[in-house]
DOLUM-479603 format. One record per atom (N, C-alpha, C): atom name; x, y, z negated; residue number from 1; residue in three letters. Coordinates in nm, 4 decimals. Last residue first. Layout:
// DOLUM-479603
+-------+----------+----------+----------+-----+---------+
| atomo |       xx |       yy |       zz | num | residuo |
+-------+----------+----------+----------+-----+---------+
|    CA |        X |        Y |        Z | NUM |     ALA |
...
+-------+----------+----------+----------+-----+---------+
//
This chain:
// DOLUM-479603
+-------+----------+----------+----------+-----+---------+
| atomo |       xx |       yy |       zz | num | residuo |
+-------+----------+----------+----------+-----+---------+
|     N |   9.5798 |   7.5686 |  -5.1764 |  66 |     UNK |
|    CA |   9.6984 |   7.5686 |  -5.0888 |  66 |     UNK |
|     C |   9.6623 |   7.6134 |  -4.9519 |  66 |     UNK |
|     N |   9.3520 |   7.5411 |  -5.3258 |  65 |     UNK |
|    CA |   9.4525 |   7.6377 |  -5.3708 |  65 |     UNK |
|     C |   9.5808 |   7.6333 |  -5.2888 |  65 |     UNK |
|     N |   9.1743 |   7.3406 |  -5.2507 |  64 |     UNK |
|    CA |   9.1429 |   7.4795 |  -5.2161 |  64 |     UNK |
|     C |   9.2572 |   7.5775 |  -5.2455 |  64 |     UNK |
|     N |   9.2489 |   7.0313 |  -5.0899 |  63 |     UNK |
|    CA |   9.2531 |   7.1162 |  -5.2093 |  63 |     UNK |
|     C |   9.2406 |   7.2621 |  -5.1683 |  63 |     UNK |
|     N |   9.1708 |   6.7075 |  -4.9921 |  62 |     UNK |
|    CA |   9.1616 |   6.8466 |  -4.9541 |  62 |     UNK |
|     C |   9.1622 |   6.9284 |  -5.0832 |  62 |     UNK |
|     N |   9.3132 |   6.3897 |  -4.9021 |  61 |     UNK |
|    CA |   9.2667 |   6.4850 |  -5.0020 |  61 |     UNK |
|     C |   9.2650 |   6.6273 |  -4.9450 |  61 |     UNK |
|     N |   9.4263 |   6.2036 |  -4.7368 |  60 |     UNK |
|    CA |   9.2951 |   6.2564 |  -4.6979 |  60 |     UNK |
|     C |   9.2380 |   6.3553 |  -4.7996 |  60 |     UNK |
|     N |   9.6653 |   6.1310 |  -4.8617 |  59 |     UNK |
|    CA |   9.6698 |   6.1968 |  -4.7313 |  59 |     UNK |
|     C |   9.5370 |   6.2601 |  -4.6927 |  59 |     UNK |
|     N |   9.6983 |   5.9939 |  -5.0943 |  58 |     UNK |
|    CA |   9.6314 |   6.1238 |  -5.1023 |  58 |     UNK |
|     C |   9.6307 |   6.1984 |  -4.9698 |  58 |     UNK |
|     N |   9.8448 |   5.7718 |  -5.0551 |  57 |     UNK |
|    CA |   9.7095 |   5.7514 |  -5.1062 |  57 |     UNK |
|     C |   9.6309 |   5.8814 |  -5.1127 |  57 |     UNK |
|     N |  10.0926 |   5.8686 |  -4.9847 |  56 |     UNK |
|    CA |  10.0074 |   5.8190 |  -4.8768 |  56 |     UNK |
|     C |   9.8652 |   5.7937 |  -4.9247 |  56 |     UNK |
|     N |  10.1561 |   6.1755 |  -5.1684 |  55 |     UNK |
|    CA |  10.1644 |   6.0308 |  -5.1485 |  55 |     UNK |
|     C |  10.0702 |   5.9870 |  -5.0370 |  55 |     UNK |
|     N |  10.1241 |   6.4402 |  -5.2278 |  54 |     UNK |
|    CA |  10.2079 |   6.4077 |  -5.1121 |  54 |     UNK |
|     C |  10.2197 |   6.2581 |  -5.0875 |  54 |     UNK |
|     N |   9.9861 |   6.4468 |  -5.4610 |  53 |     UNK |
|    CA |   9.9173 |   6.4962 |  -5.3419 |  53 |     UNK |
|     C |   9.9940 |   6.4554 |  -5.2159 |  53 |     UNK |
|     N |  10.0234 |   6.1667 |  -5.6763 |  52 |     UNK |
|    CA |  10.0822 |   6.2782 |  -5.6049 |  52 |     UNK |
|     C |   9.9995 |   6.3174 |  -5.4834 |  52 |     UNK |
|     N |   9.7544 |   6.0662 |  -5.9031 |  51 |     UNK |
|    CA |   9.8795 |   6.0547 |  -5.8293 |  51 |     UNK |
|     C |   9.9209 |   6.1806 |  -5.7568 |  51 |     UNK |
|     N |   9.5271 |   6.0118 |  -6.0415 |  50 |     UNK |
|    CA |   9.6163 |   6.1150 |  -6.0938 |  50 |     UNK |
|     C |   9.7482 |   6.1218 |  -6.0210 |  50 |     UNK |
|     N |   9.3523 |   5.8453 |  -5.9203 |  49 |     UNK |
|    CA |   9.4566 |   5.7836 |  -6.0013 |  49 |     UNK |
|     C |   9.5551 |   5.8847 |  -6.0580 |  49 |     UNK |
|     N |   8.9921 |   5.8394 |  -5.8802 |  48 |     UNK |
|    CA |   9.1273 |   5.8869 |  -5.8539 |  48 |     UNK |
|     C |   9.2262 |   5.8214 |  -5.9473 |  48 |     UNK |
|     N |   8.7363 |   5.8489 |  -6.1379 |  47 |     UNK |
|    CA |   8.7824 |   5.8281 |  -6.0000 |  47 |     UNK |
|     C |   8.9214 |   5.8860 |  -5.9819 |  47 |     UNK |
|     N |   8.6391 |   5.9181 |  -6.3793 |  46 |     UNK |
|    CA |   8.6910 |   5.7821 |  -6.3685 |  46 |     UNK |
|     C |   8.7375 |   5.7500 |  -6.2267 |  46 |     UNK |
|     N |   8.7343 |   6.2469 |  -6.3487 |  45 |     UNK |
|    CA |   8.6554 |   6.1541 |  -6.4293 |  45 |     UNK |
|     C |   8.7160 |   6.0149 |  -6.4221 |  45 |     UNK |
|     N |   8.9713 |   6.2573 |  -6.1319 |  44 |     UNK |
|    CA |   8.8413 |   6.3227 |  -6.1461 |  44 |     UNK |
|     C |   8.7514 |   6.2256 |  -6.2214 |  44 |     UNK |
|     N |   9.3006 |   6.2993 |  -6.0500 |  43 |     UNK |
|    CA |   9.2111 |   6.2364 |  -6.1458 |  43 |     UNK |
|     C |   9.0845 |   6.3194 |  -6.1588 |  43 |     UNK |
|     N |   9.4056 |   6.2933 |  -5.7067 |  42 |     UNK |
|    CA |   9.3835 |   6.3619 |  -5.8338 |  42 |     UNK |
|     C |   9.2851 |   6.2862 |  -5.9212 |  42 |     UNK |
|     N |   9.4321 |   5.9786 |  -5.5507 |  41 |     UNK |
|    CA |   9.4826 |   6.1152 |  -5.5651 |  41 |     UNK |
|     C |   9.4544 |   6.1710 |  -5.7017 |  41 |     UNK |
|     N |   9.1768 |   5.7928 |  -5.3768 |  40 |     UNK |
|    CA |   9.3072 |   5.8046 |  -5.4418 |  40 |     UNK |
|     C |   9.3493 |   5.9493 |  -5.4523 |  40 |     UNK |
|     N |   8.9468 |   5.7589 |  -5.2280 |  39 |     UNK |
|    CA |   8.9333 |   5.7726 |  -5.3727 |  39 |     UNK |
|     C |   9.0651 |   5.7811 |  -5.4474 |  39 |     UNK |
|     N |   8.9232 |   5.7466 |  -4.9530 |  38 |     UNK |
|    CA |   8.9913 |   5.6351 |  -5.0199 |  38 |     UNK |
|     C |   8.9843 |   5.6432 |  -5.1722 |  38 |     UNK |
|     N |   8.7982 |   5.9866 |  -4.8801 |  37 |     UNK |
|    CA |   8.7240 |   5.8615 |  -4.8687 |  37 |     UNK |
|     C |   8.7890 |   5.7466 |  -4.9464 |  37 |     UNK |
|     N |   8.8923 |   6.2497 |  -5.1163 |  36 |     UNK |
|    CA |   8.8824 |   6.1809 |  -4.9881 |  36 |     UNK |
|     C |   8.8115 |   6.0467 |  -4.9955 |  36 |     UNK |
|     N |   8.8944 |   6.4065 |  -5.3328 |  35 |     UNK |
|    CA |   8.9917 |   6.2978 |  -5.3323 |  35 |     UNK |
|     C |   8.9802 |   6.2115 |  -5.2069 |  35 |     UNK |
|     N |   8.8819 |   6.7546 |  -5.3062 |  34 |     UNK |
|    CA |   8.8161 |   6.6289 |  -5.2724 |  34 |     UNK |
|     C |   8.9225 |   6.5205 |  -5.2703 |  34 |     UNK |
|     N |   8.8420 |   7.0547 |  -5.4995 |  33 |     UNK |
|    CA |   8.9201 |   6.9550 |  -5.4290 |  33 |     UNK |
|     C |   8.8355 |   6.8333 |  -5.4015 |  33 |     UNK |
|     N |   8.8657 |   7.3901 |  -5.6130 |  32 |     UNK |
|    CA |   8.7827 |   7.2798 |  -5.5649 |  32 |     UNK |
|     C |   8.8725 |   7.1832 |  -5.4899 |  32 |     UNK |
|     N |   8.8810 |   7.6425 |  -5.8655 |  31 |     UNK |
|    CA |   8.9475 |   7.5510 |  -5.7720 |  31 |     UNK |
|     C |   8.8491 |   7.4418 |  -5.7332 |  31 |     UNK |
|     N |   8.8747 |   7.9733 |  -5.9850 |  30 |     UNK |
|    CA |   8.7977 |   7.8592 |  -5.9370 |  30 |     UNK |
|     C |   8.8867 |   7.7737 |  -5.8483 |  30 |     UNK |
|     N |   9.0676 |   8.1545 |  -6.0712 |  29 |     UNK |
|    CA |   8.9415 |   8.1475 |  -6.1438 |  29 |     UNK |
|     C |   8.8558 |   8.0272 |  -6.1069 |  29 |     UNK |
|     N |   9.4199 |   8.0917 |  -6.1156 |  28 |     UNK |
|    CA |   9.3014 |   8.1088 |  -6.0327 |  28 |     UNK |
|     C |   9.1762 |   8.0987 |  -6.1194 |  28 |     UNK |
|     N |   9.6978 |   7.9944 |  -6.1554 |  27 |     UNK |
|    CA |   9.6460 |   8.1268 |  -6.1891 |  27 |     UNK |
|     C |   9.5296 |   8.1626 |  -6.0967 |  27 |     UNK |
|     N |   9.7405 |   7.6702 |  -6.2830 |  26 |     UNK |
|    CA |   9.7122 |   7.7525 |  -6.1655 |  26 |     UNK |
|     C |   9.6498 |   7.8840 |  -6.2097 |  26 |     UNK |
|     N |   9.9755 |   7.4648 |  -6.4216 |  25 |     UNK |
|    CA |   9.8767 |   7.5667 |  -6.4543 |  25 |     UNK |
|     C |   9.8609 |   7.6582 |  -6.3332 |  25 |     UNK |
|     N |  10.1559 |   7.2993 |  -6.2923 |  24 |     UNK |
|    CA |  10.0581 |   7.2403 |  -6.3838 |  24 |     UNK |
|     C |   9.9438 |   7.3359 |  -6.4152 |  24 |     UNK |
|     N |  10.1890 |   7.4166 |  -5.9459 |  23 |     UNK |
|    CA |  10.2325 |   7.3994 |  -6.0843 |  23 |     UNK |
|     C |  10.1218 |   7.3373 |  -6.1694 |  23 |     UNK |
|     N |  10.1302 |   7.2348 |  -5.6354 |  22 |     UNK |
|    CA |  10.1370 |   7.3507 |  -5.7230 |  22 |     UNK |
|     C |  10.1772 |   7.3147 |  -5.8645 |  22 |     UNK |
|     N |  10.1466 |   6.9988 |  -5.5006 |  21 |     UNK |
|    CA |  10.0148 |   7.0626 |  -5.5063 |  21 |     UNK |
|     C |  10.0140 |   7.1814 |  -5.6025 |  21 |     UNK |
|     N |  10.3741 |   6.8541 |  -5.5136 |  20 |     UNK |
|    CA |  10.3647 |   6.9479 |  -5.4039 |  20 |     UNK |
|     C |  10.2304 |   7.0190 |  -5.4001 |  20 |     UNK |
|     N |  10.4030 |   6.6932 |  -5.7357 |  19 |     UNK |
|    CA |  10.3296 |   6.6418 |  -5.6204 |  19 |     UNK |
|     C |  10.3306 |   6.7317 |  -5.4991 |  19 |     UNK |
|     N |  10.4864 |   6.7286 |  -5.9979 |  18 |     UNK |
|    CA |  10.5861 |   6.6936 |  -5.8963 |  18 |     UNK |
|     C |  10.5230 |   6.6490 |  -5.7645 |  18 |     UNK |
|     N |  10.2608 |   6.7697 |  -6.1635 |  17 |     UNK |
|    CA |  10.3459 |   6.8826 |  -6.1249 |  17 |     UNK |
|     C |  10.4415 |   6.8512 |  -6.0107 |  17 |     UNK |
|     N |   9.9578 |   6.5992 |  -6.0596 |  16 |     UNK |
|    CA |  10.0774 |   6.6107 |  -6.1413 |  16 |     UNK |
|     C |  10.1737 |   6.7134 |  -6.0812 |  16 |     UNK |
|     N |   9.6368 |   6.7587 |  -6.0151 |  15 |     UNK |
|    CA |   9.7478 |   6.6773 |  -5.9658 |  15 |     UNK |
|     C |   9.8685 |   6.6965 |  -6.0561 |  15 |     UNK |
|     N |   9.4674 |   6.9431 |  -6.1259 |  14 |     UNK |
|    CA |   9.4309 |   6.8023 |  -6.1400 |  14 |     UNK |
|     C |   9.5360 |   6.7054 |  -6.0847 |  14 |     UNK |
|     N |   9.5914 |   7.2111 |  -6.3159 |  13 |     UNK |
|    CA |   9.5987 |   7.1447 |  -6.1862 |  13 |     UNK |
|     C |   9.5620 |   6.9970 |  -6.2047 |  13 |     UNK |
|     N |   9.3938 |   7.4150 |  -6.5193 |  12 |     UNK |
|    CA |   9.4856 |   7.3016 |  -6.5131 |  12 |     UNK |
|     C |   9.4759 |   7.2356 |  -6.3754 |  12 |     UNK |
|     N |   9.3782 |   7.7666 |  -6.4730 |  11 |     UNK |
|    CA |   9.3141 |   7.6362 |  -6.4665 |  11 |     UNK |
|     C |   9.4199 |   7.5277 |  -6.4565 |  11 |     UNK |
|     N |   9.3324 |   8.1004 |  -6.5607 |  10 |     UNK |
|    CA |   9.4229 |   7.9863 |  -6.5625 |  10 |     UNK |
|     C |   9.3433 |   7.8572 |  -6.5647 |  10 |     UNK |
|     N |   9.1921 |   8.3370 |  -6.6212 |   9 |     UNK |
|    CA |   9.2485 |   8.3177 |  -6.4882 |   9 |     UNK |
|     C |   9.3533 |   8.2064 |  -6.4842 |   9 |     UNK |
|     N |   9.0449 |   8.3613 |  -6.8436 |   8 |     UNK |
|    CA |   9.1874 |   8.3923 |  -6.8582 |   8 |     UNK |
|     C |   9.2640 |   8.3708 |  -6.7270 |   8 |     UNK |
|     N |   8.7686 |   8.3020 |  -6.8707 |   7 |     UNK |
|    CA |   8.8112 |   8.4210 |  -6.7958 |   7 |     UNK |
|     C |   8.9570 |   8.4602 |  -6.8201 |   7 |     UNK |
|     N |   8.6669 |   8.0702 |  -6.9629 |   6 |     UNK |
|    CA |   8.7080 |   8.1671 |  -7.0650 |   6 |     UNK |
|     C |   8.7710 |   8.2925 |  -7.0034 |   6 |     UNK |
|     N |   8.6086 |   7.9181 |  -6.7364 |   5 |     UNK |
|    CA |   8.4989 |   7.9597 |  -6.8241 |   5 |     UNK |
|     C |   8.5382 |   8.0617 |  -6.9290 |   5 |     UNK |
|     N |   8.6977 |   7.8758 |  -6.4381 |   4 |     UNK |
|    CA |   8.7642 |   7.9398 |  -6.5517 |   4 |     UNK |
|     C |   8.6580 |   7.9990 |  -6.6435 |   4 |     UNK |
|     N |   8.5969 |   7.5621 |  -6.3048 |   3 |     UNK |
|    CA |   8.5734 |   7.7048 |  -6.3209 |   3 |     UNK |
|     C |   8.6456 |   7.7538 |  -6.4447 |   3 |     UNK |
|     N |   8.6596 |   7.3071 |  -6.0674 |   2 |     UNK |
|    CA |   8.6805 |   7.3601 |  -6.2019 |   2 |     UNK |
|     C |   8.6587 |   7.5102 |  -6.1987 |   2 |     UNK |
|     N |   8.5458 |   7.0292 |  -5.8914 |   1 |     UNK |
|    CA |   8.5542 |   7.1718 |  -5.9012 |   1 |     UNK |
|     C |   8.5781 |   7.2072 |  -6.0479 |   1 |     UNK |
+-------+----------+----------+----------+-----+---------+
//
């Protein structure tokens, strides 16, 4: 989960731009996502691989902004 702490209504997308998960910068105050049971997909700390939302490794991912 990411929160817009500076209230500019912009958050960095945890997925890369060419993934089908939206632009690099999201015009939202809060986003939440799950990398699913396989642990592949968006980069979250030391988990995930920063990969594409549309890849087979991210099929089980859930994102709040779509």
